[in-house]
C-alpha positions in Angstrom: -0.6 6.4 16.4 0.1 3.2 14.2 -3.0 4.4 12.0 -2.0 8.1 11.7 1.6 6.9 10.3 0.0 4.5 7.9 -2.3 7.0 6.7 0.5 9.4 5.9 2.2 7.0 3.8 1.9 7.1 -0.1 -0.2 4.4 -1.8 2.7 2.6 -3.0 4.1 2.1 0.4 0.7 1.1 1.8 0.7 -1.6 -0.7 4.1 -2.8 0.4 3.0 -3.0 3.9 -0.3 -4.9 3.2 2.0 -7.5 1.1 4.2 -7.9 4.0 1.6 -7.8 6.7 -0.4 -10.4 4.7 2.8 -12.6 4.3 3.4 -12.4 8.0 -0.3 -13.4 9.0 -0.9 -15.8 6.4 2.2 -17.8 5.5 2.1 -20.1 2.7 3.5 -23.0 4.7 0.2 -23.4 6.2 -1.5 -24.4 3.1 0.0 -26.6 0.1 -0.1 -25.2 -3.5 -3.0 -27.7 -4.0 -5.0 -26.3 -1.1 -4.3 -22.8 -2.3 -5.3 -23.5 -5.8 -8.5 -24.9 -4.4 -9.3 -22.0 -2.5 -8.7 -19.7 -5.5 -11.0 -21.9 -7.5 -13.6 -21.6 -5.0 -13.4 -17.9 -4.8 -13.5 -17.7 -8.7 -16.5 -20.3 -8.6 -18.5 -18.0 -6.2 -17.6 -14.7 -7.9 -19.0 -16.0 -11.1 -22.3 -17.4 -9.1 -21.5 -20.9 -8.6 -22.5 -21.3 -5.1 -22.1 -25.1 -4.7 -21.2 -26.5 -1.4 -17.3 -27.0 -0.9 -17.6 -30.9 -0.9 -19.4 -30.8 -4.1 -16.7 -28.2 -5.6 -13.8 -30.8 -4.5 -15.6 -33.7 -5.9 -16.3 -31.9 -9.4 -12.7 -30.6 -9.5 -11.4 -34.3 -8.7 -13.5 -35.3 -11.2 -12.3 -32.9 -13.9 -8.6 -33.9 -12.7 -9.0 -37.5 -13.2 -7.6 -39.1 -16.3 -10.2 -40.6 -19.0 -9.9 -43.9 -19.7 
C-alpha cells in the first residue's frame, strides 16, 4: 500500500520524501560537522580509487590539517 502510494508520486515528490526520510533516519546531531566532513572525504577517496584503511585516512588528513612550522 505504501509502495503503491510512493510509486504514484511524481519524481519531485519522491525526492522530497527521500530528503525527509533521510533527515529522520540519519539526523545530523549524531555526527559532528568534522565527522561528516571526514566521512565525505573517505567516500570521495574511495570513489577515485584510494582504498586505504580508515585509520590511515584519518592520520593522513590530520597530517594535512596540521600547521607547518
